N, C-alpha and C positions, 0 to 999 in steps of 0.2 A: 511392514516386518521391521522389528528391532534387531539390529545387529550388534554384537559383541565380539570384540577382537582381544585374543590373548597374545601378548607380545612375548615371545620365548627368547630370553637374553643369554647369547652364547657366552661362556666364560664365567667367571666367579666373582665379578665386581673388583677386578685386579686395579681400576682406577678410582676406587673409594665409593662406588655405588654399592650402599648395602640396604637403603630403605627406599623401595620404590616410590613411597608417597611423597617423597621429597623431590622427585624428578619434575621439574617444571617445563622440560622440553619436549614433553611429548607432542606438543602441536606440530613442532617440526617434522614430524614424521609423515604428516598428511594422510592420517588414517580416517577413513569415514565409518565411524562407529557411534552407537550410543553409549556404550560402556567399554572401557578398557581394563583389562588385567595384565599385571607384568609377573611373569615368572623367570627367576634366575636360574640357570643350570648349575646343579652341584648343591643347591641349597635343599634341604630335606624337609622344610618346614611347610612349603608351599609349592605345588607342583601343578602341572597342566590339568590333571584331573581335578584338582581342588578348584583352580580357577574355571573349568569348564561348569562344574557343579554350581559355583556361585553366580555365574552369568546366567544358568538355566534358571536358577532360583529368583534372579531379578527380571524374569520374563523376557530374556532374550530369544527370539526365534531362529536366528541364523548366528553360529559362532564359527568364527575363522582363527586359525592360529598361525601367526606369521613368525619368522625367525628375524633375530637382530643381534648386531654385535655391538661390543662398545670400542670406539675408535680411540686412537692415540691423543686426539683433543678432548676426550672425556664426554663424546656425544655418542647417542645411539644412532645406528645406521642399520636400516633394513637390509637384508640380504637378498631380498627377491624370490626367496623361497617360503612355501607355505606347507604345513602339516595338514594332512587329511585326519579329521576327527571323526570317529563313528561310534555308534553305540546306542 
């Protein structure tokens, strides 16, 4: 079963993060996933539903949404919370 993870980043990129594709430290989050999509709260261009659709279209059977926050040292930290996706 292929697993996709949506990382929902709380905040609006106060520390200079604007383009998720430039984030090279996702490996530090220790996520077990075949595909990862990042959504930044407060941005209207790409939301959780868009990420869910994109992962479904890429063949992911199981999709999990986890919450993360940007720390003071400009890293992502998982909060330990998970959103339930249904539909």
